[in-house]
C-alpha positions, 0 to 999 in steps of 0.5 A: 053279936058278942065280944068274941065274934067282934074280936074274931071279925076284927082279926079276920079283917086285919089278916086279909092283908088289905093295906088300906085297912092297915093304914087306917088302923095306924091313923086311928091308933095315933089319933087315940093316943092323942085323945087318951092323953087329952082325956087324962089331963082334961081339955086341950093337949096334955104334956104327953099330947104336946110331946107327941104333936111336936115330934109327929108333926111336920116342922117347916123351919129348917133348924127344927126340921133337921132335928126331926126329919121323920115328921115329913112322913109321920105327919101323914099319920097324925090327926087331932080333931075328930072330924079331921080324921073321920073325913080323911079316913072315909074318903081314903077307905072308898077311893083307896080301895078303888085304887087298890082293886085296879092297881093292886095292893102292893102299890098302896103303902109305897104311894101313901108314903111317897105322896105324904113325903112329897106334900111335906117337901112342897110345904117346906119349900113354900114356907121357906121361899114365900116372903110373907111366910119365911122364917116362921115355924109352921107345923102341919098334920094330917093325911089329906095330901096322901088321901087326895093322891089316891082320890085323883089317882082312882079318878085317873084310872077309871074316870067314868066310874059312877058313884053315889053322892049322899045316896041320891046323886049319881056322879062320875068319879072324874067330876068329883075329883075335879070339884075337890081340886077346884075347891082347893084352888079357890080356897087357897088365898083365904084360909088353911094355906098349908092344907090346900097346898098339900091337897093340890100337891097330892092331887097333882102327884096322883094324876102324874103317878097314874099317867107314868104307870100307863106309860110303863113307869112305876114311880113307887116300884123301888119302894115296893121292892124294898118292902118285899126284901124286908118281908122276905127277911122276916118270913124266912124260916130257919131249916129244921135240924130235927130228924124228919119222919119219912113214911113208907110209900103207899102201894096205892096210886093216887090219881089226881085230876090236873084241872084245878077245882073251881074254888082253887082257881077262884082263890088264885085269881082273887089273890092275883087281883089283890096283889096286882089289880084287876087289869093284871088278869088275862082275857081268858081269866076275866072271861072265866071269872065273869062266867063263874060269877054268872053261874053263882 
């Protein structure tokens, strides 16, 4: 495979509009900025890296947080360690895409941002209310809380889906989620208190989000509508003022079949699944898709 085909494959991968892919790319770009600054200055964080960390991390001390409030969001895109970002992005890729397939692409970014923000809020509260932690500026980075949200949300939507662990053990997704939450609960008093609090907050919100959605309340709908309006502003085309060429009508009459082709209908259904999830299909559409798949 040459460089040209790699570039083409990457562009095609991005243009598919998968929000999971876009979020992973943003996380990797931020990580590479830290890696590049560290490489230039040698071991450890350079002055550039320290500046990035100070301005992208969450600060729990109110006097600093009020000057850098964006850290409540940017922390969910910030990683320094290789294993930290690798673990988070692998889990996010698999469970995020399970969520996306079932509940639609438009909910991914709003839920990622909202879950990351809520994890930051809970951390700030804990570090300012607990006696042993109050008064210290603790910084936090990582997408772990948001990733846990998607893991538990996917497990709540499809609890009995079986996945392979280490390619040898077949386990239902609900037991994977339960095991991860249990590990965080047991580890809470020992180390990385802030990390475990963020994980548990994300897990709780992932469960709550799906349960509310099943009752007809989409907690991220306002954010999704906001992004839709922003998208409409940037995609709005200016009307052309040039004279348009108007061809003469042909005396020949073209007769078109009102029935859409198989390929056309397949594209329509796949677009619907991508935007709203598989469950948005009607019974007739699911039957048609299953029949089309069997024919192939």
